[in-house]
ZAMARGU-4260 file (C-alpha; in steps of 0.2 Angstrom, whole numbers, plus 5000, padded with zeros to 4 digits):
<rodrens>
0) 5001/4999/4999 | 5007/5016/4994 | 5010/5030/5008 | 5000/5046/5007 | 5010/5062/5007
5) 5001/5077/5009 | 5009/5094/5008 | 5006/5113/5013 | 4995/5116/4997 | 4981/5102/5003
10) 4977/5115/5016 | 4970/5127/5002 | 4965/5114/4990 | 4948/5106/4999 | 4937/5119/5002
15) 4931/5114/5020 | 4949/5113/5024 | 4953/5129/5018 | 4939/5138/5026 | 4945/5132/5044
20) 4962/5135/5041 | 4959/5153/5035 | 4948/5157/5050 | 4962/5148/5062 | 4974/5158/5055
25) 4965/5175/5057 | 4961/5171/5074 | 4979/5168/5078 | 4986/5184/5069 | 4972/5195/5078
30) 4975/5187/5094 | 4996/5188/5092 | 4990/5207/5090 | 4981/5209/5105 | 4992/5197/5117
35) 5009/5207/5111 | 5001/5224/5106 | 4994/5228/5123 | 5009/5225/5132 | 5021/5233/5120
40) 5007/5249/5122 | 5011/5251/5141 | 5021/5267/5138 | 5004/5274/5131 | 4993/5271/5145
45) 4992/5284/5161 | 5000/5279/5178 | 5016/5270/5181 | 5023/5260/5168 | 5031/5248/5179
50) 5015/5243/5188 | 5004/5243/5172 | 5017/5230/5164 | 5016/5219/5178 | 4997/5219/5181
55) 4996/5215/5162 | 5008/5201/5165 | 4999/5195/5180 | 4982/5196/5172 | 4987/5181/5161
60) 4985/5169/5175 | 4966/5170/5178 | 4963/5171/5160 | 4972/5154/5157 | 4964/5147/5170
65) 4946/5154/5164 | 4952/5147/5144 | 4954/5130/5153 | 4938/5129/5163 | 4927/5135/5150
70) 4935/5124/5135 | 4931/5109/5146 | 4914/5114/5151 | 4906/5123/5134 | 4918/5117/5121
75) 4932/5126/5112 | 4923/5135/5098 | 4914/5147/5110 | 4929/5149/5122 | 4936/5155/5105
80) 4924/5166/5101 | 4919/5174/5118 | 4936/5178/5123 | 4940/5186/5105 | 4925/5197/5106
85) 4929/5203/5123 | 4946/5208/5118 | 4941/5217/5102 | 4926/5226/5111 | 4937/5232/5127
90) 4950/5237/5115 | 4935/5247/5104 | 4928/5256/5121 | 4944/5263/5122 | 4943/5270/5104
95) 4926/5276/5108 | 4928/5283/5126 | 4935/5301/5126 | 4954/5301/5133 | 4951/5314/5147
100) 4944/5300/5157 | 4955/5292/5169 | 4960/5273/5170 | 4949/5268/5156 | 4962/5263/5146
105) 4973/5254/5159 | 4956/5244/5164 | 4952/5239/5146 | 4971/5234/5143 | 4968/5223/5157
110) 4952/5216/5151 | 4959/5214/5133 | 4974/5206/5141 | 4965/5194/5150 | 4953/5190/5135
115) 4970/5189/5123 | 4980/5175/5135 | 4962/5165/5136 | 4958/5165/5119 | 4977/5161/5115
120) 4974/5145/5124 | 4955/5142/5117 | 4963/5144/5097 | 4979/5136/5100 | 4969/5119/5108
125) 4956/5121/5094 | 4967/5123/5080 | 4978/5109/5085 | 4961/5098/5085 | 4954/5104/5069
130) 4968/5099/5057 | 4969/5081/5053 | 4982/5071/5059 | 4991/5070/5041 | 4995/5089/5042
135) 4992/5094/5059 | 5009/5100/5059 | 5010/5108/5043 | 4994/5118/5048 | 5001/5123/5064
140) 5016/5128/5058 | 5009/5139/5043 | 4997/5146/5057 | 5011/5151/5067 | 5021/5159/5053
145) 5008/5169/5049 | 5005/5175/5067 | 5023/5178/5068 | 5024/5189/5053 | 5009/5199/5063
150) 5019/5199/5078 | 5034/5209/5066 | 5020/5221/5062 | 5012/5226/5079 | 5027/5238/5086
155) 5022/5250/5070 | 5005/5246/5075 | 5006/5254/5093 | 5018/5267/5088 | 5003/5275/5079
160) 4998/5282/5095 | 5009/5297/5092 | 4996/5302/5080 | 4981/5297/5093 | 4982/5286/5107
165) 4966/5278/5100 | 4973/5272/5084 | 4982/5253/5090 | 4968/5250/5102 | 4955/5254/5086
170) 4965/5242/5074 | 4968/5228/5089 | 4950/5228/5093 | 4943/5228/5077 | 4953/5213/5071
175) 4950/5203/5086 | 4930/5207/5086 | 4929/5202/5068 | 4942/5187/5073 | 4928/5183/5086
180) 4915/5183/5073 | 4923/5173/5060 | 4927/5159/5074 | 4908/5154/5075 | 4910/5146/5057
185) 4923/5133/5064 | 4916/5116/5071 | 4916/5111/5089 | 4929/5099/5092 | 4924/5095/5113
190) 4919/5076/5112 | 4921/5072/5094 | 4930/5060/5083 | 4944/5071/5077 | 4949/5069/5058
195) 4964/5059/5055 | 4965/5061/5036 | 4961/5075/5023 | 4944/5066/5019 | 4939/5067/5037
200) 4943/5084/5039 | 4932/5086/5023 | 4918/5077/5032 | 4920/5085/5049 | 4910/5098/5056
205) 4896/5097/5042 | 4883/5090/5052 | 4885/5099/5067 | 4871/5114/5072 | 4879/5132/5072
210) 4875/5139/5087 | 4877/5122/5098 | 4887/5125/5113 | 4897/5108/5114 | 4896/5092/5105
215) 4893/5076/5115 | 4896/5062/5104 | 4906/5048/5110 | 4918/5036/5101 | 4913/5018/5098
220) 4925/5013/5112 | 4917/5024/5124 | 4900/5018/5119 | 4903/5001/5120 | 4911/5003/5138
225) 4896/5013/5142 | 4883/4999/5136 | 4893/4983/5145 | 4887/4987/5161 | 4870/4989/5155
230) 4872/4971/5145 | 4878/4964/5161 | 4865/4970/5173 | 4852/4963/5158 | 4859/4946/5159
</rodrens>
């Protein structure tokens, strides 16, 4: 039997897999903008920059813990959507509120960094489960490459604060909000039999409802294990 060799072109050759690849990559890029952009933007905030930098770093811990809880409770998809939209909304709020109001930028930056940290964990987990086994490393590498390019652009976005301090927040917030909306189109992977091949990835998620919180489908082995005690009791 000939070994099937998959390449990076398979990520865009098949329509369903292409859609997942583009959305996942967009979410990675958006989250990278928020995660590093908000941290680099500390000098443009009011108050003590050292304290601001410290609390923006510490807030990652509850963000990761919340992401872990919500991923296992409500699924990967809605965790990604919720945290990306939370990040985008908090940044857009800074762009809308007048600059004269104190501490708004600091508080919204904390909320945004919390959401970005949580979204990073959820998106990373979700992408590793959506890419089929045969191209998982390629898909993760390609999405990470585009996210790395975004990381190069982030300092230039933050530098736009010399024109207006609201501009970096506006760009970061808009990108994350759009990424959160687009992530709704990704299928849920919690408790699902994950795709192994390209063909599995093409079929995966087509029978899911768009607004379902999480799938509770079990594999055949798990189903057999659940049914075995019942059969023993009946006998």
